[in-house]
C-alpha positions in Angstrom: -50.4 22.7 22.6 -48.4 20.0 24.2 -51.3 17.9 25.3 -51.4 14.2 24.3 -55.2 14.1 24.4 -57.1 15.9 21.6 -60.1 18.1 22.3 -62.6 16.0 20.3 -63.2 12.3 19.7 -63.3 12.3 15.9 -63.4 14.4 12.8 -66.0 13.5 10.1 -65.3 14.7 6.5 -68.2 14.4 3.9 -68.0 14.9 0.1 -71.1 15.0 -2.1 -72.0 15.3 -5.8 -75.6 16.3 -6.7 -75.4 18.5 -9.9 -77.4 16.8 -12.6 -78.1 13.7 -10.6 -81.4 12.5 -9.4 -79.8 10.7 -6.5 -76.8 12.6 -5.0 -73.6 10.7 -4.5 -71.5 11.2 -1.4 -68.6 9.7 0.5 -67.7 10.0 4.2 -64.3 9.6 6.0 -64.3 9.3 9.8 -60.9 10.2 11.4 -60.9 9.2 15.1 -58.9 11.7 17.2 -58.9 9.8 20.4 -55.3 8.5 20.6 -53.9 6.2 23.2 -50.2 6.0 23.9 -48.0 3.8 26.0 -44.3 3.8 26.9 -42.5 0.5 26.2 -39.1 -0.7 27.3 -37.3 -3.8 26.1 -33.8 -5.1 25.9 -31.8 -5.8 22.8 -29.8 -8.8 21.8 -27.7 -8.7 18.6 -29.8 -5.9 17.1 -28.6 -3.8 14.2 -29.4 -0.6 16.1 -26.7 -1.0 18.7 -23.0 -1.7 18.9 -23.3 -3.5 22.2 -24.3 -7.1 21.5 -24.1 -8.8 25.0 -27.7 -8.4 26.1 -30.5 -10.8 26.5 -33.9 -10.2 24.8 -36.9 -9.9 27.0 -40.4 -10.9 25.9 -43.1 -8.3 25.5 -46.6 -9.7 25.2 -49.6 -7.6 24.1 -49.8 -4.3 26.0 -47.7 -5.4 29.0 -44.7 -3.4 28.1 -42.5 -4.2 31.1 -39.5 -6.4 30.6 -37.2 -8.4 32.8 -33.6 -8.5 31.8 -30.6 -10.4 33.1 -27.1 -8.9 33.9 -24.6 -11.7 33.6 -21.5 -11.9 35.7 -18.4 -12.3 33.5 -15.1 -14.0 34.6 -12.1 -11.9 35.4 -14.2 -8.6 35.5 -15.6 -8.6 39.1 -18.9 -7.3 37.8 -21.7 -7.7 35.4 -22.1 -7.1 31.7 -24.0 -4.0 30.4 -27.6 -4.4 29.4 -29.3 -2.3 26.8 -32.8 -1.0 27.3 -34.7 0.6 24.4 -37.5 3.1 25.2 -40.3 3.5 22.6 -43.5 5.6 22.5 -46.2 3.3 21.2 -49.4 4.6 19.4 -51.9 1.9 20.4 -54.5 3.0 18.0 -53.4 3.9 14.5 -56.4 2.9 12.3 -56.5 6.4 11.0 -53.1 5.9 9.3 -53.7 2.5 7.7 -53.2 4.0 4.2 -49.9 5.6 5.4 -47.8 2.7 6.4 -44.5 4.5 5.6 -43.1 7.9 5.3 -40.0 9.1 3.3 -37.9 11.8 4.8 -34.4 13.0 5.5 -33.9 9.9 7.7 -35.3 7.3 5.2 -38.5 5.4 5.4 -40.2 4.2 8.6 -42.4 1.1 8.3 -44.2 1.7 11.6 -46.1 4.8 12.3 -45.4 4.5 16.0 -41.7 5.4 15.4 -42.8 8.3 13.2 -44.9 9.7 16.0 -41.9 9.6 18.3 -39.7 11.4 16.0 -42.1 14.1 15.0 -43.4 15.2 18.4 -41.9 18.4 19.8 -40.2 16.8 22.8 -37.9 18.5 25.2 -35.1 16.8 27.2 -35.7 17.3 30.9 -32.7 15.3 32.1 -29.2 16.1 31.0 -29.4 17.8 27.5 -28.1 14.8 25.6 -29.2 14.9 22.0 -30.9 11.6 21.3 -32.2 12.1 17.8 -31.0 14.2 14.8 -32.1 14.2 11.2 -30.7 16.7 8.8 -31.5 20.1 10.4 -34.5 18.8 12.2 -33.6 18.3 15.9 -35.8 16.5 18.4 -35.1 15.6 22.0 -36.4 12.8 24.2 -37.0 13.9 27.8 -37.0 10.8 30.0 -37.2 10.8 33.7 -35.3 7.8 35.0 -35.4 6.3 38.5 -33.4 3.2 39.4 -32.3 1.5 42.6 -29.0 2.8 44.0 -27.2 -0.4 43.0 -27.7 0.2 39.2 -25.6 2.5 37.0 -27.6 4.1 34.2 -26.3 5.8 31.1 -28.8 7.5 28.6 -27.9 8.0 25.0 -29.3 7.2 21.6 -27.9 4.0 20.1 -31.0 3.2 18.1 -32.3 5.0 15.1 -35.3 6.7 16.5 -35.5 5.7 20.2 -33.3 6.5 23.1 -31.5 3.7 24.9 -30.4 3.1 28.4 -27.1 1.3 29.2 -27.5 -0.3 32.6 -25.0 -2.2 34.8 -25.7 -3.7 38.1 -23.3 -2.8 40.9 -24.3 -5.7 43.1 -26.2 -9.0 42.7 -30.0 -9.4 43.0 -33.1 -7.9 41.5 -33.2 -4.2 40.5 -36.0 -2.0 39.2 -35.7 0.8 36.6 -38.6 3.2 36.3 -39.1 5.4 33.3 -41.4 8.4 32.9 -42.2 10.7 30.0 -45.0 13.3 29.8 -47.2 11.4 32.3 -46.6 8.0 30.7 -44.6 5.5 32.7 -43.0 2.1 32.4 -40.8 -0.1 34.5 -38.2 -2.8 33.8 -36.6 -5.3 35.9 -32.9 -6.1 36.0 -31.7 -9.3 37.6 -27.9 -9.5 38.4 -26.9 -13.1 38.7 -24.2 -14.3 41.0 -23.1 -17.2 38.9 -19.9 -16.6 36.9 -20.2 -17.7 33.3 -17.6 -20.0 31.9 -15.8 -19.5 28.6 -16.2 -22.4 26.1 -14.4 -20.9 23.1 -12.3 -18.0 21.8 -11.7 -16.9 18.2 -9.2 -14.4 17.0 -9.0 -12.2 13.9 -7.2 -9.1 12.7 -9.4 -6.1 12.1 -9.8 -5.2 8.5 -9.6 -1.4 9.3 -12.7 -0.6 7.2 -15.6 -2.0 9.3 -16.8 -0.5 12.5 -15.7 -2.0 15.7 -18.2 -4.1 17.7 -20.8 -6.6 16.6 -20.2 -5.9 12.9 -16.4 -5.8 12.8 -14.8 -7.8 10.1 -11.5 -9.7 10.2 -8.7 -9.4 7.5 -9.1 -12.2 5.1 -5.5 -13.3 4.9 -4.4 -12.0 8.3 -1.8 -9.7 6.9 -0.9 -6.5 8.6 0.0 -4.2 5.6 0.8 -0.7 6.8 3.3 1.9 7.7 5.8 1.6 10.5 4.1 2.5 13.7 0.6 1.8 12.3 -1.9 0.1 14.6 -4.6 -2.6 14.0 -6.9 -4.2 16.5 -7.3 -7.9 17.3 -10.9 -9.0 17.2 -11.5 -11.6 19.9 -15.0 -13.3 20.1 -15.8 -15.2 23.3 -18.5 -17.8 23.6 -19.8 -18.3 27.2 -21.2 -21.4 28.8 -24.8 -20.2 28.3 -24.3 -19.9 24.6 -24.0 -16.1 24.6 -21.3 -14.7 22.3 -19.5 -11.5 23.1 -18.1 -10.1 19.9 -15.0 -8.0 19.6 -14.3 -8.0 23.3 -11.9 -5.1 23.4 -14.5 -2.7 21.9 -16.7 -3.0 25.1 -15.5 -0.9 28.0 -17.1 -3.2 30.6 -15.1 -6.1 29.1 -11.8 -4.5 29.7 -9.7 -7.0 31.6 -11.5 -10.1 30.4 -8.7 -11.2 28.1 -4.9 -10.8 27.7 -3.1 -10.5 24.4 0.5 -11.3 23.4 2.9 -11.6 20.5 5.6 -14.2 19.9 7.7 -11.6 18.0 7.3 -8.1 19.5 10.2 -6.8 17.3 7.9 -7.1 14.3 4.3 -7.0 15.8 4.0 -5.6 19.3 0.7 -6.2 21.1 -0.9 -4.3 24.0 -1.8 -6.9 26.5 -5.0 -5.2 27.8 -6.8 -4.2 24.6 -5.1 -6.2 21.7 -3.8 -3.2 19.8 -1.1 -4.4 17.4 1.7 -2.1 16.3 3.6 -2.8 13.1 7.4 -2.3 13.5 9.1 -4.1 10.6 8.9 -6.6 7.9 9.2 -10.2 9.1 10.4 -13.4 7.3 7.6 -15.6 8.6 4.1 -15.1 10.1 4.1 -14.0 13.7 1.8 -15.9 16.2 -0.5 -13.6 18.2 -2.3 -15.0 21.2 -5.3 -14.3 23.4 -6.3 -16.0 26.6 -8.5 -15.2 29.7 -6.7 -12.9 32.1 -7.5 -14.9 35.2 -7.9 -18.5 36.3 -11.7 -18.2 36.5 -11.8 -17.7 32.8 -10.5 -21.2 32.2 -7.8 -22.4 29.8 -9.4 -21.5 26.5 -7.1 -19.6 24.1 -6.7 -18.7 20.5 -3.8 -18.0 18.2 -3.6 -16.1 14.9 -0.6 -16.2 12.5 -0.2 -12.7 11.1 2.1 -11.5 8.4 4.1 -8.2 9.1 4.3 -6.3 5.8 5.6 -2.7 5.9 4.3 -0.4 3.2 5.5 3.0 2.1 3.9 6.0 3.8 2.6 9.4 2.8 3.2 12.4 0.6 6.8 13.2 1.7 8.0 9.6 1.7 10.3 8.8 -1.2 11.0 5.1 -0.7 11.2 1.7 -2.3 9.0 -1.2 -1.3 10.4 -4.8 -1.9 8.6 -8.1 -2.1 4.9 -9.0 -2.0 2.4 -6.3 -1.2 0.4 -8.6 1.2 1.4 -11.6 3.3 5.1 -12.4 4.1 6.9 -9.9 1.9 10.2 -11.8 1.4 10.3 -15.5 1.3 12.0 -18.5 -0.5 9.7 -20.8 -2.5 9.8 -24.6 -2.7 12.3 -24.4 -5.6 14.8 -22.3 -3.6 13.9 -19.2 -5.6 13.3 -15.7 -4.3 11.3 -13.3 -6.4 11.4 -9.7 -5.2 9.1 -7.1 -6.7 10.5 -3.6 -6.7 8.0 -0.7 -6.3 8.8 3.0 -6.2 6.9 5.4 -4.0 7.3 9.0 -5.1 5.2 10.5 -2.4 2.1 11.8 -4.0 3.9 13.0 -7.1 4.9 11.6 -10.5 8.1 9.7 -10.9 10.4 11.3 -13.5 13.7 9.4 -13.0 15.1 7.0 -10.5 18.3 5.3 -9.5 18.1 2.7 -6.7 20.3 -0.1 -5.4 18.9 -3.3 -3.9 21.5 -4.9 -1.6 21.8 -8.6 -0.7 24.2 -11.0 0.9 26.2 -13.0 -1.7 26.8 -15.8 0.7 23.1 -16.6 0.8 21.8 -15.5 -2.5 22.8 -15.3 -6.2 21.0 -12.8 -8.4 19.9 -14.6 -11.6 18.1 -11.9 -13.5 15.9 -8.9 -13.3 12.8 -8.2 -15.5 11.4 -4.7 -15.9 7.8 -3.9 -16.6 8.7 -1.7 -19.5 12.1 -1.5 -21.3 11.1 1.9 -22.7 11.1 3.4 -19.2 13.1 1.2 -16.9 16.4 -0.6 -16.7 17.7 -3.2 -14.2 21.2 -4.7 -13.8 22.4 -7.6 -11.7 25.9 -8.6 -10.5 27.8 -5.4 -11.4 29.1 -5.7 -8.8 27.7 -8.9 -7.1 25.6 -8.0 -4.1 24.0 -5.1 -5.8 20.9 -4.9 -8.1 20.6 -1.5 -9.8 17.2 -0.3 -10.9 16.7 2.8 -13.0 13.9 4.8 -14.5 15.3 6.8 -17.3 12.1 8.1 -19.0 9.0 9.5 -17.3 6.1 7.0 -17.0 2.6 8.6 -16.8 1.5 5.6 -14.6 4.5 6.0 -12.2 2.9 7.6 -9.2 2.0 6.5 -5.7 3.4 3.0 -5.5 4.5 1.7 -9.0 5.9 -1.7 -9.8 9.1 -1.2 -11.7 10.9 -4.6 -11.8 11.1 -8.1 -10.4 14.5 -9.4 -9.3 15.0 -13.2 -9.4 17.4 -14.8 -6.9 18.3 -18.4 -6.0 19.3 -19.4 -2.5 22.7 -21.0 -2.2 22.9 -21.5 1.5 20.5 -21.8 4.4 20.6 -18.5 6.3 18.6 -15.7 7.8 19.8 -12.8 5.7 19.0 -9.2 5.1 17.6 -7.4 2.1 17.7 -3.7 1.8 19.2 -0.9 -0.3 19.4 2.8 -1.1 17.4 5.3 -3.0 20.4 6.9 -4.8 18.2 9.6 -6.4 14.5 9.9 -7.0 13.3 12.8 -9.2 9.6 13.6 -8.6 7.2 16.0 -10.2 5.0 17.3 -7.4 1.4 18.2 -7.7 2.4 21.9 -7.7 4.7 21.5 -10.7 7.9 21.7 -8.7 10.7 19.1 -8.8 11.9 17.2 -5.8 15.3 15.4 -5.8 15.3 12.9 -3.0 18.9 11.7 -2.7 20.9 9.1 -0.7 18.0 7.7 1.4 18.0 4.2 2.9 15.2 1.9 1.7 12.8 1.7 4.6 9.6 0.0 3.6 11.3 -2.8 1.6 14.1 -3.6 4.0 13.7 -6.8 6.0 15.0 -10.3 6.9 14.7 -13.2 4.5 15.0 -16.9 5.4 16.9 -18.6 2.5 17.3 -22.3 1.9 18.4 -24.1 -1.3 16.2 -26.5 -3.2 15.6 -29.7 -1.3 16.8 -28.3 2.0 14.4 -28.8 5.0 14.9 -26.3 7.8 15.2 -28.0 11.2 12.2 -27.6 13.5 12.5 -25.1 16.3 15.7 -23.5 15.1 16.5 -20.2 16.7 18.1 -17.9 14.2 19.8 -14.6 15.1 18.3 -11.6 13.3 20.9 -10.2 10.8 22.2 -6.7 11.0 20.6 -4.3 8.5 22.8 -2.7 5.9 24.5 0.5 6.9 22.7 3.7 6.0 24.1 5.5 3.0 26.2 8.6 3.5 24.5 11.9 3.2 24.4 13.4 -0.3 26.4 16.5 -0.8 24.4 19.8 -1.1 23.2 20.8 -4.6 24.1 24.2 -6.1 21.4 26.8 -6.3 19.0 26.2 -9.2 20.5 27.3 -12.5 24.0 27.6 -11.1 27.0 25.3 -11.8 28.6 23.3 -9.2 32.1 24.1 -7.9 33.9 21.0 -9.1 37.2 21.5 -11.0 35.8 19.5 -14.0 32.3 18.3 -14.7 32.0 14.5 -14.6 31.0 12.7 -17.8 27.2 12.6 -18.1 26.8 15.6 -15.8 24.3 17.5 -18.0 22.8 19.7 -15.3 26.2 20.9 -14.1 25.8 19.9 -10.4 29.1 18.0 -10.4 27.2 14.6 -10.3 26.1 12.1 -12.9 22.8 10.7 -11.7 19.1 10.2 -12.3 18.4 13.9 -12.7 20.8 14.0 -15.7 18.6 11.3 -17.3 15.6 13.5 -16.9 17.5 16.5 -18.3 18.6 14.4 -21.3 15.1 13.2 -22.0 13.7 16.7 -21.6 16.3 18.2 -24.0 15.0 15.9 -26.7 11.9 18.1 -26.6 9.5 15.4 -25.5 8.7 16.8 -22.0 9.3 20.3 -20.5 12.5 20.8 -18.5 11.2 22.2 -15.2 14.6 22.5 -13.5 17.1 25.2 -14.7 20.6 23.9 -15.5 23.8 25.8 -15.5 24.7 25.7 -19.3 22.3 25.4 -22.2 24.0 27.5 -25.0 25.1 25.9 -28.2 22.7 22.9 -28.1 20.7 21.8 -31.1 17.2 20.5 -31.7 16.1 16.9 -30.9 17.7 15.3 -33.9 20.0 18.0 -35.3 23.8 18.2 -35.4 25.8 19.7 -32.5 26.3 23.5 -32.9 29.5 24.9 -31.4 31.5 23.3 -28.7 29.7 24.1 -25.5 30.1 21.7 -22.6 26.5 20.5 -22.6 26.3 20.0 -26.4 29.5 17.9 -26.4 28.5 15.8 -23.4 25.1 15.1 -24.9 26.6 13.3 -27.8 27.7 10.3 -25.8 27.5 8.0 -28.8 30.2 10.2 -30.6 28.4 10.1 -33.9 28.3 13.9 -34.3 24.5 14.1 -33.6 22.3 14.7 -30.6 19.4 12.3 -30.7 17.3 10.0 -28.5 20.0 7.3 -28.8 22.2 9.5 -26.7 19.8 9.7 -23.7 19.3 5.9 -23.9 23.0 5.3 -24.0 23.4 7.7 -21.1 21.0 5.6 -19.0 22.8 2.4 -20.0 26.1 3.9 -18.6 24.4 4.9 -15.3 22.8 1.5 -15.2 26.2 -0.3 -15.6 25.1 -1.7 -19.0 27.3 0.7 -21.0 30.7 2.5 -20.7 31.8 6.0 -21.8 34.3 6.0 -24.7 37.0 8.6 -23.9 39.7 7.7 -26.5 39.6 5.6 -29.7 42.0 5.2 -32.6 42.0 3.1 -35.8 45.2 2.4 -37.8 44.7 0.4 -41.0 45.1 0.5 -44.7 42.6 -2.2 -45.1 39.6 -0.2 -44.0 38.1 2.7 -46.0 35.7 5.4 -44.9 32.2 5.2 -46.1 32.8 8.1 -48.5 35.8 6.3 -50.1 34.1 3.1 -50.9 34.8 2.0 -54.6 36.1 -1.5 -54.9 39.2 -0.3 -56.7 40.4 1.3 -53.5 40.4 -1.9 -51.5 43.7 -3.1 -50.2 44.7 -6.5 -48.9 47.6 -8.0 -47.0 47.4 -5.1 -44.6 47.0 -4.8 -40.8 44.3 -3.3 -38.7 44.7 -2.0 -35.1 41.7 -0.7 -33.1 42.6 0.9 -29.7 39.9 2.2 -27.4 39.8 3.4 -23.7 36.5 3.2 -21.8 35.5 4.4 -18.4 32.5 3.6 -16.2 29.7 5.9 -14.9 32.1 7.3 -12.3 34.9 8.2 -14.8 37.1 5.4 -13.5 38.7 3.0 -16.0 36.5 0.0 -16.9 39.3 -2.6 -16.3 37.2 -5.5 -15.1 37.0 -7.8 -18.2 34.3 -9.8 -16.4 31.9 -6.9 -16.7 33.1 -4.9 -19.7 33.4 -6.1 -23.3 34.3 -4.1 -26.3 33.2 -5.3 -29.7 33.6 -3.9 -33.2 32.0 -4.6 -36.6 33.7 -4.3 -39.9 31.5 -3.8 -43.0 32.3 -6.3 -45.8 31.2 -5.0 -49.2 31.7 -8.5 -50.7 30.1 -11.9 -50.7 31.3 -13.9 -47.6 33.3 -17.0 -48.2 31.5 -20.2 -49.0 31.1 -22.8 -46.3 34.3 -24.7 -45.6 36.4 -21.9 -47.2 38.9 -20.2 -44.9 37.7 -16.8 -43.9 40.5 -14.2 -44.3 39.1 -12.2 -41.4 39.6 -15.1 -39.0 43.3 -15.5 -39.8 46.2 -13.9 -38.1 44.2 -12.2 -35.3 47.0 -11.2 -32.9 44.9 -9.4 -30.2 41.2 -10.1 -29.7 38.9 -12.7 -31.2 36.9 -13.2 -34.4 33.2 -13.8 -33.4 31.7 -14.5 -36.8 29.4 -12.8 -39.2 26.3 -10.7 -38.5 23.6 -10.2 -41.2 22.5 -6.6 -41.7 18.8 -6.5 -42.0 18.8 -3.2 -43.9 20.9 -4.2 -46.8 21.0 -7.0 -49.4 21.0 -10.5 -48.0 24.6 -11.2 -49.2 26.0 -8.3 -47.2 27.3 -9.2 -43.8 29.4 -7.6 -41.0 32.4 -9.2 -39.4 32.2 -9.0 -35.6 35.3 -9.0 -33.3 36.0 -8.7 -29.6 38.9 -6.5 -28.5 41.3 -7.7 -25.8 41.8 -5.8 -22.5 45.4 -4.8 -22.2 45.1 -3.0 -18.9 44.0 0.4 -17.6 40.6 0.2 -19.3 42.3 -0.1 -22.8 40.9 -2.6 -25.2 42.8 -3.5 -28.4 42.1 -5.5 -31.5 44.8 -6.4 -34.0 44.7 -8.5 -37.2 46.2 -8.9 -40.6 43.9 -9.5 -43.6 45.3 -11.9 -46.2 
């Protein structure tokens, strides 16, 4: 009934067994009921139960449960550090519970019964209604009466697992007394505020790893790389060691230590740091690690300081961010290696959806870099083209990839530095087609690459950058123009003529047409309505009728719609192929495959092959450096013996003879003759020769 003292001194329990025995057996258990309690107060130092670690442990001997603690005056703060007092109710006499050394419950196991007594008693808070202790739905309160001298500030709350704590700070120097009372029990503790200001002997600095709690148990990032979104924040963890050996960990996490240190950044354009609390804000990718500093904020703190070199690495953001990330995922994202090479990973971020198709451009400065090659992670799904034109690397996804979600590695572009420079790498998301989680399609179009854009320091092999050079930050590439509005779903665009490759009828040839082409093969479901579907055939069947879509799907001009057409379409969009818009063949020396008997062969006749090709945009492909037209002629005869003149190589008047190519599907003696046509202007390529 609320009394701490029981009504009787002990309870005696006796059990006996006499049936059938000449001498009865019995056993007796004596449970003493006279309990003696005491209130104990002590201070914590680096204890797991608290997040404040700057406190000195006080000794507690036997039953003398008073403790003397010391409040230390810190430099630059004009005051004393907080001191943590823990208040425990102690059961002095627990012989009755020797067989019950622990108890399992909603809060875990307690190894000492004194703490279990404290948690199970029906206590009532008589002070300020602060909840000290909660376990599942079982709520207990500690009602402490606290009396302290006027020059001490006292906060009461529960930092420990089962006991309330007091956070005390001295307002002036000297000795102070804190009295504690609970249900007739009392204890007192002393607090000595010293006038001597502690010196700082060392400072260490780390970048918070985000996952650990701030305070004593905070953990620093292993490679000191700030990987996050633009505007993201991370904390600097500064640990200070004082002249008495005491360590204050994660200074900025303690309110009383505000003002002890000052933080700064050598490059606030990339990593901006709040001077008072060391909060770091990520603003952009940077071409080298940025030095972040911490030092005492006043002369009394001495000249100790610390520096941490942190990489600024911007990542793509959340669900509605359709972006491309370039470079390494951690550390400095874009850099030149010791061989003068720059290897840039390209990762697509389709929000929280699945990437169905993609066209993106990576832009670079040709005065500083030359693109050597581009390797894709899967040729079945992705395509990458360099130097068409120089300064642009084009990356495509032309078939859905079940693994292409969140941030997916698509390709790696390999550059070589040709001049020392601080240059810019960026680009454009031309179109990203995304299947959202609600089975709708998003078409993100004409967006600047944000996460991957950044400065890059280039230097050729063997070049040593001069020390202390001050380089001007290059201007970013201009943002792409806004994409024209799309027609309503299922309706055709208003252009006078549909461009080549425009399968969805929106008056554009782009990544969405690659998705439509692949879906019309029957492999995946077409989730976006298109403006014309009549007259199309099955995945491998012949074209039925002359509808716009059916005709445009047969981009290989072989009279069939098959998977080779969608692959060829992606090659054209990726600048690896060209549309054939006009072709003619004049010759008496060539026979159709249906008119193949040897008796029909003719000799001493000419051949003329004339073809016009256009690029992805319908413009003539008149750059011979990037366009090549080749043709093969089937030879139903044994090729000439070595050293014998080849009739196909003689009298070529336009174009070149490239040699013989073995056909793997026919007899070994059968070969094809391979020729290259000559560009005669306007995207026309012609081959002429006379067979003799």
